[in-house]
N, CA, C and O of each residue as an XYZ file, in Angstrom:
924
protein
N       0.827     -1.198      0.033
C       0.012      0.002     -0.009
C       0.872      1.257      0.015
O       0.441      2.315     -0.444
N       2.056      1.151      0.535
C       2.911      2.404      0.613
C       3.660      2.582     -0.658
O       3.969      3.714     -1.029
N       3.968      1.527     -1.342
C       4.751      1.666     -2.598
C       3.940      2.319     -3.658
O       4.466      3.170     -4.376
N       2.662      1.971     -3.808
C       1.913      2.463     -4.982
C       1.819      3.993     -4.978
O       2.121      4.595     -6.009
N       1.424      4.656     -3.897
C       1.411      6.166     -3.892
C       2.757      6.755     -4.223
O       2.833      7.723     -4.980
N       3.844      6.188     -3.669
C       5.182      6.648     -3.914
C       5.575      6.600     -5.356
O       6.072      7.568     -5.932
N       5.322      5.377     -5.956
C       5.657      5.198     -7.338
C       4.797      6.105     -8.261
O       5.235      6.602     -9.299
N       3.574      6.272     -7.808
C       2.669      7.160     -8.606
C       3.133      8.621     -8.608
O       3.089      9.302     -9.632
N       3.590      9.093     -7.405
C       4.132     10.440     -7.332
C       5.387     10.592     -8.137
O       5.606     11.625     -8.770
N       6.235      9.547     -8.121
C       7.450      9.600     -8.842
C       7.188      9.674    -10.305
O       7.889     10.372    -11.039
N       6.140      8.930    -10.759
C       5.778      8.900    -12.150
C       5.227     10.285    -12.583
O       5.536     10.762    -13.675
N       4.429     10.906    -11.737
C       3.910     12.193    -12.075
C       4.936     13.283    -12.138
O       4.907     14.155    -13.007
N       5.865     13.212    -11.172
C       7.038     14.150    -11.147
C       7.836     14.021    -12.427
O       8.130     15.014    -13.093
N       8.174     12.820    -12.757
C       8.953     12.516    -13.972
C       8.187     12.971    -15.233
O       8.789     13.542    -16.143
N       6.916     12.731    -15.290
C       6.138     13.131    -16.419
C       6.156     14.703    -16.590
O       6.396     15.241    -17.671
N       5.893     15.358    -15.480
C       5.919     16.840    -15.538
C       7.277     17.409    -15.942
O       7.383     18.345    -16.736
N       8.336     16.783    -15.343
C       9.673     17.231    -15.709
C       9.981     17.028    -17.214
O      10.559     17.892    -17.874
N       9.585     15.894    -17.702
C       9.785     15.624    -19.079
C       8.969     16.575    -20.003
O       9.436     16.998    -21.061
N       7.723     16.889    -19.548
C       6.908     17.808    -20.342
C       7.495     19.176    -20.351
O       7.498     19.835    -21.390
N       8.007     19.644    -19.206
C       8.591     20.991    -19.163
C       9.899     21.001    -20.033
O      10.146     21.981    -20.736
N      10.705     19.957    -19.989
C      11.882     19.915    -20.867
C      11.479     19.908    -22.303
O      12.130     20.561    -23.119
N      10.461     19.218    -22.650
C       9.994     19.140    -24.052
C       9.602     20.504    -24.520
O       9.915     20.928    -25.632
N       8.866     21.223    -23.588
C       8.438     22.629    -23.922
C       9.612     23.511    -24.184
O       9.599     24.299    -25.130
N      10.670     23.397    -23.341
C      11.849     24.257    -23.547
C      12.516     23.911    -24.877
O      12.846     24.790    -25.673
N      12.712     22.560    -25.104
C      13.322     22.125    -26.382
C      12.498     22.621    -27.564
O      13.046     23.127    -28.544
N      11.223     22.479    -27.469
C      10.381     22.917    -28.615
C      10.571     24.430    -28.813
O      10.685     24.892    -29.948
N      10.605     25.174    -27.755
C      10.746     26.628    -27.920
C      12.071     27.000    -28.509
O      12.173     27.873    -29.371
N      13.117     26.302    -28.015
C      14.492     26.563    -28.571
C      14.552     26.173    -30.073
O      15.242     26.805    -30.873
N      13.830     25.147    -30.401
C      13.946     24.592    -31.735
C      12.962     25.343    -32.636
O      12.941     25.085    -33.840
N      12.144     26.260    -32.106
C      11.163     26.972    -32.901
C      11.932     28.059    -33.675
O      11.869     29.239    -33.330
N      12.607     27.671    -34.650
C      13.486     28.584    -35.443
C      12.722     29.761    -35.982
O      13.202     30.888    -35.858
N      11.517     29.567    -36.598
C      10.849     30.784    -37.146
C      10.541     31.856    -36.082
O      10.623     33.051    -36.365
N      10.196     31.439    -34.894
C       9.921     32.343    -33.808
C      11.123     33.144    -33.454
O      11.074     34.372    -33.385
N      12.223     32.440    -33.226
C      13.515     33.046    -32.800
C      14.032     34.003    -33.930
O      14.447     35.134    -33.680
N      13.978     33.476    -35.174
C      14.476     34.269    -36.240
C      13.674     35.516    -36.447
O      14.236     36.541    -36.834
N      12.327     35.477    -36.197
C      11.525     36.648    -36.328
C      11.950     37.745    -35.316
O      12.011     38.934    -35.627
N      12.247     37.250    -34.056
C      12.734     38.192    -33.020
C      14.032     38.823    -33.458
O      14.208     40.039    -33.387
N      14.968     37.954    -33.928
C      16.228     38.444    -34.388
C      16.142     39.499    -35.466
O      16.813     40.530    -35.408
N      15.291     39.220    -36.467
C      15.144     40.122    -37.579
C      14.588     41.434    -37.173
O      15.038     42.476    -37.650
N      13.580     41.417    -36.266
C      12.932     42.693    -35.812
C      13.903     43.494    -34.955
O      13.927     44.719    -35.069
N      14.695     42.866    -34.112
C      15.637     43.700    -33.337
C      16.857     44.114    -34.118
O      17.394     45.210    -33.954
N      17.272     43.217    -34.960
C      18.384     43.546    -35.849
C      18.103     44.775    -36.682
O      19.007     45.595    -36.843
N      16.900     44.961    -37.229
C      16.527     46.087    -38.062
C      16.723     47.337    -37.248
O      17.309     48.302    -37.739
N      16.258     47.353    -36.029
C      16.376     48.524    -35.159
C      17.845     48.838    -34.777
O      18.302     49.975    -34.892
N      18.557     47.804    -34.327
C      19.891     48.039    -33.809
C      20.965     48.308    -34.864
O      21.977     48.944    -34.569
N      20.756     47.839    -36.065
C      21.707     48.133    -37.196
C      21.898     49.636    -37.308
O      23.016     50.095    -37.542
N      20.790     50.447    -37.142
C      20.899     51.807    -37.316
C      21.540     52.528    -36.077
O      22.088     53.625    -36.179
N      21.433     51.841    -34.916
C      21.980     52.436    -33.730
C      23.421     52.001    -33.413
O      24.101     52.621    -32.595
N      23.881     50.903    -34.089
C      25.247     50.410    -33.831
C      25.909     50.342    -35.239
O      26.235     49.252    -35.710
N      26.108     51.511    -35.908
C      26.693     51.377    -37.302
C      28.097     50.777    -37.379
O      28.492     50.277    -38.433
N      28.872     50.819    -36.261
C      30.224     50.336    -36.242
C      30.304     48.802    -36.056
O      31.389     48.226    -36.139
N      29.151     48.144    -35.803
C      29.145     46.713    -35.604
C      28.653     46.040    -36.896
O      27.624     46.398    -37.470
N      29.443     45.051    -37.313
C      29.197     44.325    -38.550
C      27.757     43.684    -38.354
O      27.510     42.985    -37.371
N      26.849     43.951    -39.311
C      25.488     43.381    -39.256
C      25.485     41.872    -39.068
O      24.640     41.346    -38.344
N      26.407     41.168    -39.703
C      26.497     39.732    -39.550
C      26.804     39.316    -38.159
O      26.229     38.356    -37.645
N      27.745     40.056    -37.511
C      28.045     39.760    -36.113
C      26.857     40.048    -35.211
O      26.565     39.253    -34.318
N      26.188     41.124    -35.411
C      25.008     41.464    -34.687
C      23.964     40.424    -34.891
O      23.313     40.074    -33.907
N      23.742     39.917    -35.991
C      22.704     38.871    -36.243
C      23.046     37.569    -35.487
O      22.172     36.957    -34.872
N      24.324     37.157    -35.540
C      24.731     35.977    -34.829
C      24.560     36.195    -33.330
O      24.041     35.320    -32.636
N      24.973     37.306    -32.840
C      24.865     37.573    -31.457
C      23.401     37.511    -30.937
O      23.137     36.965    -29.865
N      22.489     38.067    -31.701
C      21.092     38.027    -31.300
C      20.531     36.583    -31.413
O      19.707     36.165    -30.599
N      20.991     35.843    -32.429
C      20.563     34.476    -32.558
C      20.975     33.620    -31.366
O      20.211     32.815    -30.831
N      22.210     33.841    -30.990
C      22.772     33.020    -29.841
C      21.997     33.503    -28.582
O      21.601     32.691    -27.746
N      21.795     34.807    -28.465
C      21.117     35.326    -27.251
C      19.718     34.765    -27.125
O      19.336     34.371    -26.023
N      18.910     34.704    -28.215
C      17.571     34.333    -28.046
C      17.485     32.786    -27.912
O      16.576     32.286    -27.250
N      18.381     32.058    -28.505
C      18.426     30.592    -28.217
C      18.704     30.368    -26.704
O      18.095     29.503    -26.074
N      19.599     31.134    -26.168
C      19.933     31.002    -24.716
C      18.802     31.436    -23.808
O      18.462     30.794    -22.815
N      18.245     32.555    -24.207
C      17.131     33.140    -23.422
C      15.924     32.155    -23.377
O      15.182     32.127    -22.395
N      15.750     31.377    -24.418
C      14.641     30.453    -24.481
C      14.814     29.311    -23.482
O      13.862     28.594    -23.173
N      16.030     29.152    -22.984
C      16.345     28.166    -21.936
C      16.250     28.751    -20.528
O      16.482     28.063    -19.534
N      15.901     30.046    -20.468
C      15.700     30.641    -19.149
C      16.873     31.532    -18.740
O      16.860     32.051    -17.624
N      17.913     31.739    -19.608
C      19.050     32.559    -19.282
C      18.749     34.063    -19.487
O      17.882     34.430    -20.280
N      19.464     34.892    -18.776
C      19.401     36.356    -18.921
C      18.053     36.989    -18.681
O      17.430     37.424    -19.650
N      17.564     37.072    -17.482
C      16.254     37.773    -17.244
C      16.366     39.286    -17.324
O      15.348     39.978    -17.332
N      17.552     39.802    -17.380
C      17.664     41.283    -17.420
C      17.844     41.949    -18.802
O      17.917     43.172    -18.919
N      17.910     41.106    -19.825
C      17.930     41.511    -21.263
C      19.098     42.493    -21.573
O      18.921     43.540    -22.196
N      20.319     42.075    -21.088
C      21.539     42.795    -21.398
C      22.416     41.840    -22.237
O      22.657     40.695    -21.855
N      22.874     42.345    -23.376
C      23.806     41.577    -24.240
C      25.082     42.332    -24.487
O      25.075     43.471    -24.954
N      26.194     41.670    -24.163
C      27.493     42.209    -24.485
C      28.052     41.491    -25.689
O      27.997     40.266    -25.792
N      28.600     42.292    -26.612
C      29.150     41.715    -27.880
C      30.622     42.146    -28.013
O      30.960     43.326    -27.924
N      31.466     41.152    -28.227
C      32.834     41.396    -28.507
C      33.177     40.863    -29.863
O      32.922     39.686    -30.117
N      33.745     41.651    -30.766
C      34.052     41.242    -32.139
C      35.563     41.125    -32.255
O      36.249     42.100    -32.563
N      36.080     39.916    -32.003
C      37.524     39.660    -32.127
C      37.996     39.589    -33.551
O      39.180     39.330    -33.766
N      37.137     39.804    -34.566
C      37.623     39.833    -35.932
C      38.209     41.168    -36.221
O      38.919     41.322    -37.214
N      37.930     42.194    -35.354
C      38.463     43.531    -35.511
C      39.838     43.657    -34.728
O      40.056     42.939    -33.751
N      40.710     44.540    -35.160
C      41.975     44.761    -34.491
C      41.736     45.420    -33.154
O      40.692     46.041    -32.954
N      42.695     45.300    -32.212
C      42.468     45.814    -30.895
C      42.575     47.313    -30.784
O      42.314     47.877    -29.722
N      42.962     47.977    -31.879
C      43.054     49.405    -31.943
C      41.609     50.008    -32.173
O      41.409     51.216    -32.050
N      40.662     49.158    -32.494
C      39.270     49.646    -32.675
C      38.413     49.289    -31.518
O      38.679     48.302    -30.832
N      37.391     50.058    -31.275
C      36.426     49.792    -30.213
C      35.534     48.611    -30.631
O      34.664     48.754    -31.490
N      35.750     47.515    -30.046
C      35.074     46.259    -30.518
C      34.315     45.568    -29.378
O      34.124     44.352    -29.377
N      33.911     46.352    -28.454
C      33.130     45.829    -27.248
C      31.900     46.727    -27.138
O      31.995     47.953    -27.080
N      30.710     46.049    -27.112
C      29.463     46.816    -26.966
C      28.668     46.151    -25.920
O      28.638     44.922    -25.849
N      27.971     46.969    -25.039
C      26.888     46.509    -24.139
C      25.615     47.111    -24.626
O      25.443     48.324    -24.751
N      24.687     46.140    -24.909
C      23.405     46.574    -25.501
C      22.256     46.257    -24.532
O      22.117     45.147    -24.018
N      21.451     47.291    -24.319
C      20.151     47.134    -23.562
C      19.097     46.651    -24.503
O      18.520     47.480    -25.207
N      18.791     45.374    -24.579
C      17.861     44.867    -25.508
C      16.405     45.172    -25.175
O      15.526     45.066    -26.030
N      16.169     45.541    -23.958
C      14.787     45.889    -23.490
C      14.404     47.236    -24.182
O      13.267     47.456    -24.600
N      15.450     48.130    -24.272
C      15.134     49.501    -24.803
C      15.856     49.729    -26.148
O      15.789     50.825    -26.706
N      16.550     48.689    -26.671
C      17.232     48.783    -27.912
C      18.211     49.961    -28.042
O      18.166     50.756    -28.981
N      19.093     50.020    -27.044
C      20.053     51.085    -27.058
C      21.447     50.561    -26.578
O      21.527     49.606    -25.804
N      22.513     51.201    -27.050
C      23.872     50.951    -26.717
C      24.212     51.663    -25.429
O      24.054     52.881    -25.344
N      24.662     50.959    -24.449
C      25.049     51.554    -23.189
C      26.472     51.877    -23.082
O      26.834     52.898    -22.498
N      27.356     50.998    -23.656
C      28.783     51.167    -23.618
C      29.392     50.720    -24.913
O      28.925     49.757    -25.521
N      30.415     51.390    -25.342
C      31.171     51.055    -26.568
C      32.593     51.252    -26.267
O      32.947     52.390    -25.956
N      33.485     50.281    -26.315
C      34.799     50.432    -25.772
C      35.907     49.645    -26.428
O      35.641     48.707    -27.179
N      37.039     49.980    -26.181
C      38.234     49.141    -26.513
C      38.189     47.915    -25.553
O      37.598     47.971    -24.475
N      38.826     46.827    -25.985
C      38.937     45.602    -25.142
C      40.148     44.831    -25.624
O      40.440     44.772    -26.818
N      40.865     44.225    -24.638
C      42.071     43.525    -24.960
C      41.802     42.064    -25.317
O      40.714     41.538    -25.082
N      42.782     41.448    -25.870
C      42.697     39.953    -26.022
C      44.007     39.320    -25.427
O      44.952     40.011    -25.046
N      43.984     38.005    -25.381
C      45.105     37.280    -24.760
C      46.437     37.391    -25.464
O      46.472     37.494    -26.690
N      47.546     37.373    -24.723
C      48.816     37.587    -25.294
C      49.235     36.534    -26.339
O      50.058     36.798    -27.215
N      48.633     35.317    -26.214
C      48.970     34.317    -27.173
C      47.914     34.067    -28.280
O      47.917     33.089    -29.027
N      47.001     35.089    -28.291
C      45.987     35.054    -29.324
C      46.414     35.673    -30.696
O      45.777     35.439    -31.723
N      47.485     36.448    -30.667
C      48.011     37.052    -31.838
C      48.356     38.481    -31.622
O      48.398     38.963    -30.490
N      48.613     39.188    -32.744
C      49.051     40.604    -32.701
C      47.900     41.548    -32.538
O      46.999     41.369    -31.720
N      47.979     42.578    -33.372
C      46.920     43.592    -33.304
C      45.528     42.976    -33.522
O      44.555     43.300    -32.840
N      45.492     42.071    -34.512
C      44.276     41.289    -34.813
C      44.441     39.895    -34.371
O      45.301     39.209    -34.924
N      43.645     39.360    -33.352
C      43.844     38.017    -32.849
C      43.518     37.011    -33.883
O      42.674     37.295    -34.733
N      44.129     35.820    -33.889
C      43.861     34.749    -34.769
C      43.799     33.400    -34.069
O      43.358     32.419    -34.666
N      44.229     33.332    -32.824
C      44.223     32.074    -32.077
C      43.393     32.103    -30.869
O      43.500     33.035    -30.071
N      42.544     31.102    -30.684
C      41.670     31.089    -29.493
C      41.695     29.683    -28.834
O      41.865     28.665    -29.504
N      41.520     29.678    -27.504
C      41.656     28.363    -26.835
C      40.782     28.358    -25.610
O      40.400     29.402    -25.082
N      40.474     27.150    -25.169
C      39.814     26.918    -23.881
C      40.700     26.182    -22.861
O      40.262     25.738    -21.800
N      41.924     26.091    -23.244
C      42.887     25.277    -22.381
C      43.452     26.151    -21.294
O      43.768     27.322    -21.504
N      43.574     25.553    -20.120
C      44.191     26.221    -18.988
C      45.638     26.580    -19.286
O      46.381     25.785    -19.863
N      46.035     27.798    -18.884
C      47.403     28.367    -19.084
C      47.764     28.592    -20.553
O      48.939     28.723    -20.897
N      46.749     28.635    -21.414
C      47.035     28.901    -22.782
C      47.331     30.443    -23.068
O      47.980     30.830    -24.040
N      46.806     31.225    -22.153
C      46.936     32.726    -22.233
C      46.305     33.236    -23.619
O      46.717     34.253    -24.176
N      45.321     32.477    -24.100
C      44.598     32.907    -25.281
C      43.124     33.244    -24.884
O      42.605     32.765    -23.876
N      42.504     34.064    -25.703
C      41.123     34.441    -25.430
C      40.204     33.266    -25.924
O      40.608     32.384    -26.681
N      39.005     33.335    -25.453
C      38.013     32.305    -25.898
C      36.892     33.032    -26.628
O      36.641     34.211    -26.379
N      36.238     32.340    -27.507
C      35.078     32.857    -28.193
C      33.810     32.127    -27.642
O      33.908     31.270    -26.764
N      32.660     32.487    -28.173
C      31.417     31.775    -27.779
C      30.592     32.593    -26.857
O      30.805     33.790    -26.661
N      29.637     31.907    -26.295
C      28.669     32.515    -25.433
C      29.037     32.315    -23.952
O      29.317     31.195    -23.526
N      29.035     33.382    -23.192
C      29.346     33.385    -21.779
C      28.188     33.859    -20.942
O      27.320     34.573    -21.445
N      28.147     33.485    -19.686
C      27.278     34.113    -18.712
C      28.062     34.811    -17.604
O      29.059     34.283    -17.112
N      27.614     35.976    -17.222
C      28.378     36.704    -16.221
C      28.003     36.163    -14.793
O      26.888     35.702    -14.551
N      28.969     36.249    -13.904
C      28.741     35.908    -12.498
C      28.690     37.105    -11.583
O      28.151     38.161    -11.913
N      29.271     36.897    -10.422
C      29.294     38.017     -9.401
C      30.596     38.802     -9.500
O      31.655     38.249     -9.796
N      30.493     40.088     -9.248
C      31.677     40.898     -9.217
C      32.488     40.701     -7.911
O      31.929     40.333     -6.878
N      33.775     40.946     -7.973
C      34.579     40.760     -6.721
C      35.764     41.765     -6.857
O      35.989     42.362     -7.910
N      36.476     41.906     -5.773
C      37.668     42.774     -5.832
C      38.887     41.831     -5.563
O      39.025     41.248     -4.488
N      39.758     41.718     -6.600
C      40.909     40.880     -6.463
C      42.214     41.596     -6.807
O      42.294     42.821     -6.711
N      43.202     40.862     -7.194
C      44.495     41.420     -7.526
C      44.455     42.315     -8.685
O      45.310     43.192     -8.808
N      43.481     42.145     -9.579
C      43.352     43.027    -10.746
C      42.303     44.154    -10.511
O      41.891     44.828    -11.455
N      41.882     44.342     -9.238
C      40.876     45.367     -8.896
C      39.525     44.791     -9.105
O      39.348     43.573     -9.073
N      38.550     45.657     -9.323
C      37.101     45.285     -9.448
C      37.016     44.435    -10.698
O      37.414     44.858    -11.784
N      36.493     43.236    -10.534
C      36.495     42.242    -11.613
C      35.165     41.501    -11.583
O      34.428     41.550    -10.598
N      34.872     40.801    -12.704
C      33.688     39.976    -12.880
C      33.898     38.625    -13.379
O      34.472     38.430    -14.450
N      33.440     37.649    -12.619
C      33.575     36.218    -13.015
C      32.793     36.031    -14.329
O      31.762     36.657    -14.576
N      33.359     35.116    -15.164
C      32.560     34.679    -16.408
C      32.527     33.157    -16.427
O      33.449     32.460    -16.004
N      31.400     32.699    -16.947
C      31.197     31.210    -17.071
C      30.945     30.928    -18.575
O      30.019     31.468    -19.180
N      31.779     30.088    -19.134
C      31.607     29.707    -20.515
C      30.456     28.637    -20.628
O      30.376     27.648    -19.900
N      29.550     28.973    -21.662
C      28.405     28.083    -21.838
C      28.595     27.060    -22.957
O      27.687     26.295    -23.280
N      29.790     27.063    -23.537
C      30.047     26.122    -24.694
C      31.198     25.201    -24.443
O      32.341     25.618    -24.631
N      30.988     24.017    -24.043
C      31.999     23.054    -23.702
C      32.937     22.868    -24.869
O      32.501     22.704    -26.008
N      34.219     22.892    -24.588
C      35.235     22.711    -25.703
C      35.579     24.020    -26.408
O      36.535     24.092    -27.180
N      34.791     25.048    -26.131
C      35.031     26.341    -26.736
C      35.443     27.394    -25.665
O      36.456     28.088    -25.755
N      34.571     27.435    -24.670
C      34.885     28.353    -23.507
C      34.489     27.810    -22.150
O      34.427     28.548    -21.167
N      34.217     26.500    -22.101
C      33.739     25.891    -20.867
C      34.598     25.978    -19.705
O      34.113     25.844    -18.581
N      35.918     26.205    -19.892
C      36.855     26.306    -18.828
C      37.099     27.755    -18.371
O      38.062     28.035    -17.658
N      36.239     28.637    -18.779
C      36.502     30.065    -18.480
C      36.688     30.356    -17.031
O      37.628     31.062    -16.665
N      35.809     29.828    -16.163
C      35.878     29.985    -14.768
C      37.090     29.410    -14.135
O      37.733     29.984    -13.256
N      37.371     28.222    -14.643
C      38.620     27.478    -14.112
C      39.856     28.191    -14.523
O      40.843     28.193    -13.787
N      39.839     28.837    -15.752
C      40.990     29.593    -16.251
C      41.127     30.973    -15.625
O      42.097     31.690    -15.869
N      40.125     31.335    -14.804
C      40.096     32.706    -14.183
C      40.014     33.721    -15.276
O      40.689     34.749    -15.220
N      39.183     33.454    -16.297
C      38.846     34.475    -17.330
C      37.824     35.397    -16.739
O      36.709     34.974    -16.432
N      38.174     36.634    -16.575
C      37.232     37.607    -15.958
C      37.319     38.946    -16.738
O      38.215     39.194    -17.546
N      36.342     39.753    -16.432
C      36.423     41.096    -16.985
C      37.088     41.985    -15.868
O      36.664     41.983    -14.712
N      38.118     42.718    -16.269
C      38.793     43.612    -15.326
C      39.325     44.838    -16.036
O      39.350     44.895    -17.265
N      39.738     45.792    -15.278
C      40.303     46.969    -15.916
C      41.844     46.865    -16.004
O      42.486     46.192    -15.198
N      42.397     47.542    -16.993
C      43.868     47.549    -17.112
C      44.409     48.870    -17.677
O      43.746     49.444    -18.542
N      45.517     49.367    -17.266
C      46.152     50.590    -17.759
C      46.533     50.464    -19.231
O      46.638     51.487    -19.909
N      46.740     49.290    -19.744
C      47.178     49.117    -21.090
C      45.948     49.019    -22.080
O      46.117     48.631    -23.236
N      44.795     49.354    -21.629
C      43.640     49.461    -22.514
C      43.160     50.808    -22.491
O      42.343     51.168    -21.644
N      43.645     51.624    -23.422
C      43.309     52.985    -23.537
C      43.729     53.542    -24.929
O      44.601     52.975    -25.588
N      43.100     54.651    -25.360
C      43.515     55.233    -26.576
C      44.902     55.850    -26.476
O      45.624     55.898    -27.472
N      45.281     56.312    -25.321
C      46.613     56.855    -25.147
C      47.664     55.670    -25.270
O      48.750     55.896    -25.803
N      47.382     54.537    -24.833
C      48.310     53.393    -25.003
C      48.421     53.048    -26.479
O      49.521     52.767    -26.957
N      47.330     53.060    -27.207
C      47.360     52.753    -28.636
C      48.215     53.825    -29.365
O      49.051     53.493    -30.205
N      47.987     55.112    -29.026
C      48.774     56.157    -29.651
C      50.218     56.038    -29.382
O      51.013     56.393    -30.252
N      50.634     55.560    -28.232
C      52.012     55.392    -27.924
C      52.665     54.168    -28.395
O      53.877     54.167    -28.611
N      51.907     53.076    -28.577
C      52.466     51.821    -28.939
C      51.984     51.258    -30.348
O      52.661     50.470    -31.008
N      50.836     51.711    -30.707
C      50.268     51.244    -31.920
C      49.344     50.039    -31.780
O      48.804     49.516    -32.755
N      49.180     49.609    -30.481
C      48.273     48.449    -30.127
C      48.005     48.483    -28.636
O      48.622     49.252    -27.899
N      47.089     47.651    -28.203
C      46.762     47.557    -26.856
C      47.731     46.554    -26.188
O      48.358     45.740    -26.867
N      47.840     46.630    -24.846
C      48.568     45.627    -24.070
C      47.788     44.356    -24.093
O      46.658     44.328    -24.581
N      48.368     43.291    -23.572
C      47.719     41.909    -23.663
C      47.418     41.460    -22.272
O      48.117     41.762    -21.304
N      46.309     40.702    -22.219
C      45.939     39.994    -20.967
C      46.370     38.623    -21.093
O      47.031     38.243    -22.060
N      45.975     37.781    -20.036
C      46.249     36.342    -20.127
C      45.030     35.606    -20.638
O      44.812     34.436    -20.322
N      44.232     36.315    -21.439
C      42.989     35.728    -21.972
C      41.769     36.440    -21.591
O      40.706     36.176    -22.154
N      41.858     37.380    -20.615
C      40.729     38.073    -20.129
C      40.382     39.253    -21.090
O      41.261     39.885    -21.674
N      39.037     39.514    -21.219
C      38.627     40.744    -21.927
C      38.773     41.975    -21.006
O      37.844     42.348    -20.289
N      39.963     42.587    -21.051
C      40.261     43.655    -20.135
C      39.727     44.966    -20.746
O      39.780     45.143    -21.964
N      39.200     45.907    -19.888
C      38.623     47.158    -20.333
C      39.385     48.284    -19.764
O      40.174     48.092    -18.839
N      39.169     49.550    -20.318
C      39.741     50.749    -19.752
C      39.355     50.855    -18.231
O      38.230     50.556    -17.831
N      40.306     51.276    -17.458
C      40.128     51.304    -15.952
C      38.941     52.186    -15.565
O      38.246     51.879    -14.597
N      38.695     53.267    -16.295
C      37.601     54.264    -15.904
C      36.271     53.668    -16.207
O      35.268     54.068    -15.616
N      36.221     52.688    -17.140
C      34.932     52.145    -17.589
C      34.568     50.871    -16.941
O      33.401     50.482    -16.978
N      35.535     50.167    -16.323
C      35.278     48.779    -15.880
C      34.204     48.660    -14.853
O      33.389     47.738    -14.912
N      34.174     49.600    -13.875
C      33.200     49.503    -12.800
C      31.762     49.734    -13.307
O      30.904     48.909    -12.993
N      31.454     50.750    -14.035
C      30.067     50.922    -14.562
C      29.650     49.787    -15.466
O      28.486     49.387    -15.443
N      30.571     49.246    -16.272
C      30.245     48.125    -17.179
C      29.902     46.909    -16.383
O      28.885     46.269    -16.652
N      30.740     46.549    -15.374
C      30.519     45.405    -14.584
C      29.215     45.514    -13.816
O      28.473     44.535    -13.730
N      28.918     46.665    -13.261
C      27.666     46.855    -12.494
C      26.407     46.747    -13.406
O      25.302     46.511    -12.918
N      26.587     46.914    -14.659
C      25.490     46.836    -15.616
C      25.277     45.424    -16.032
O      24.121     45.012    -16.122
N      26.285     44.642    -16.294
C      26.119     43.270    -16.825
C      26.330     42.136    -15.886
O      26.293     40.973    -16.287
N      26.556     42.460    -14.610
C      26.829     41.385    -13.593
C      25.578     40.504    -13.420
O      24.480     40.847    -13.859
N      25.791     39.379    -12.772
C      24.680     38.519    -12.299
C      23.762     37.893    -13.340
O      22.536     37.927    -13.227
N      24.399     37.323    -14.354
C      23.599     36.484    -15.211
C      23.381     37.018    -16.624
O      22.662     36.359    -17.376
N      23.922     38.124    -17.041
C      23.724     38.557    -18.439
C      24.555     37.774    -19.344
O      25.350     36.961    -18.871
N      24.445     37.945    -20.615
C      25.154     37.103    -21.616
C      26.182     37.945    -22.362
O      25.978     39.140    -22.579
N      27.303     37.305    -22.759
C      28.382     37.861    -23.493
C      28.584     37.027    -24.717
O      28.708     35.810    -24.582
N      28.628     37.573    -25.891
C      28.899     36.879    -27.148
C      30.187     37.313    -27.722
O      30.291     38.442    -28.200
N      31.180     36.480    -27.702
C      32.490     36.875    -28.305
C      32.654     36.165    -29.624
O      32.638     34.937    -29.708
N      32.811     36.966    -30.641
C      32.786     36.447    -32.037
C      34.182     36.421    -32.675
O      35.017     37.303    -32.478
N      34.370     35.364    -33.439
C      35.464     35.259    -34.394
C      35.049     34.359    -35.449
O      34.365     33.388    -35.128
N      35.372     34.546    -36.705
C      34.839     33.661    -37.818
C      35.544     32.339    -37.835
O      36.251     32.011    -38.788
N      35.353     31.571    -36.777
C      35.874     30.220    -36.751
C      34.841     29.315    -37.276
O      33.765     29.200    -36.690
N      35.124     28.647    -38.385
C      34.078     27.833    -39.080
C      33.526     26.689    -38.230
O      32.330     26.396    -38.253
N      34.434     26.048    -37.475
C      33.955     24.923    -36.692
C      32.996     25.306    -35.665
O      31.972     24.647    -35.488
N      33.294     26.398    -34.941
C      32.386     26.877    -33.976
C      31.117     27.397    -34.554
O      30.055     27.169    -33.975
N      31.159     28.072    -35.643
C      29.921     28.674    -36.263
C      28.978     27.556    -36.784
O      27.766     27.755    -36.868
N      29.543     26.394    -37.128
C      28.685     25.316    -37.635
C      28.218     24.351    -36.540
O      27.308     23.552    -36.760
N      28.837     24.429    -35.373
C      28.537     23.428    -34.370
C      27.957     24.023    -33.068
O      27.436     23.278    -32.237
N      28.041     25.355    -32.881
C      27.533     25.892    -31.688
C      26.090     25.669    -31.481
O      25.290     25.959    -32.371
N      25.692     25.138    -30.282
C      24.299     24.842    -29.958
C      23.481     26.084    -29.957
O      22.263     26.013    -30.115
N      24.124     27.277    -29.777
C      23.349     28.506    -29.709
C      23.234     29.216    -31.063
O      22.529     30.221    -31.158
N      23.884     28.738    -32.078
C      23.824     29.284    -33.396
C      23.118     28.320    -34.363
O      22.783     28.707    -35.482
N      22.894     27.089    -33.945
C      22.331     26.060    -34.945
C      21.221     25.305    -34.240
O      20.605     24.419    -34.832
């Protein structure tokens, strides 16, 4: 008599869990719905972010809405890093998707082993000192040896899944500034972290902390064809 109610409850719980999972999967796979959202927002943002490649914007929005369909990013903040651009250009954007506006546009560094002015090498390996691409989720800010910083969690195994283990964080650095570029012709290098100008790092971190999404782009064909957030 005791086993039957218990088994029945377990069956109901399992059924409900499977149903919820199926709903999430169906929503993620509902490509026309997601693509309609991407197209609508892309049309608006293209005019407001003329310095961002429309192709990169489209991919960032596609990844964002696939991730959001699984319950990520309740605050509707999207950060985009375009590593196909040289570090002498402002290739970092924070976009408020709720109001379709750019909040920050900045220089950002890449890892010292990722290449010269324009990076070409990316890695998820510990101690590689290379940047990683793909979709990230932000964690909590903290104050460490690099000052006010923000933990990052990679959402794509094999691409950026070791980000937290590698201590890939957003932090400020004196070698990320227009003055540094004018003096040296390039930005300084991090150990793989997306470092920002020191004056900008605190307001940026306070805007994107606690679960917003970061899309770091580079035209890597393997990632573009196999990312669960782009396909």
